[in-house]
Residue, then its C-alpha position, 0 to 999 in steps of 0.5 A: m538479501s539473505n532474509q526477505t524480511d530484511k526488506i522491511i525498514a521501520d525507521y524513515k531516516t534509515l530508509s531515506d539514507t538507504v534510498e539516497n545511496l541507491r539514488t547516487e548510483g543512478k537508481k530511480i526510486v518509486v514509492t507507493i502506499g496502501s493497506w495491502d490487506l488480504l493481498h490479492i492478484g490486483h495488488v501483485r499486478y499493481l506492484l509489478e506495474a509500479k516496478k516498470h516506472g523505476d529501479i527501486v520500489v518502496v512500499g508504504v504499508d498503512t498501519d492497523r491504526a491508520i486503516k481503522l481511521y479510514k476504513g472502520s473498526l473491522r479492518p484490517v483483516v491481516p495485521e500490519k506485520e503480516r502484511m509487510e512480511m507478505l509484501s517482502y516475498q514479492s520480488c518486485v518490492d525492494f523495501i517496505t515500511g509502515v505508514d502511520d502519518l495520519d492526524d486524528d482526523g485521518a488526514w495524511q501528513y506525507n511524512l514518508i514521501s516528503l523525506i524520501k522525495p521519490d522520483v515517481f509516486v504510483a497510485v491507483e486511480d480512485s485512491y486519491p482525490k485530485k486535490q490530494q494528487g496535487e499535494i502528492s505531486q509536490h513531494c515527487d518528480k512524477l505522479v503515475v496514476l494507474p487503473r485498478q489492475a483486476e476487476n472486482t478484486s478490492t479487498s473491501n469488495m471481497i470482504q463484502d461479497t464473502l459476508k453476503k454469501h455467508l449471510s445468505e446461506m445462513m438465512d437459507l438454513l434458518n428459514k428451512r428450520 
């Protein structure tokens, strides 16, 4: 690709057609979905591991609206367009698309994977409850559940730890006055 951001395909139908053409060439399609907020080593290791399960990796990126629904109003830290662009620079990622198929209660509607019907869907072990894993399995040939790829590198933990350290320092400074 001449431009890494050419990997970003917003329209699910266009993405589905592209993936289907690759599937007819014998390519195995892998899909994974996440927030990818504050891209870190755990994310990159996870994506590299996902690539081992197929030929083409499609990464769904939760939209800002979706993340706010299930992680709260202070997230995401990095806007969705920047998160997608950062993922486009990862050599193990072939295509990226935004995922905003949550209802108003935050329940995932599976629009992307029901259209693409991936050969493999890759998830982190604590991302989806067993019931939801069963629902995901209805839209793909195989569900692969991976352990976290790096200890203590979840974005939420990184944010909380950083805030705690800064607040502690600020309190120490205030107490010295």
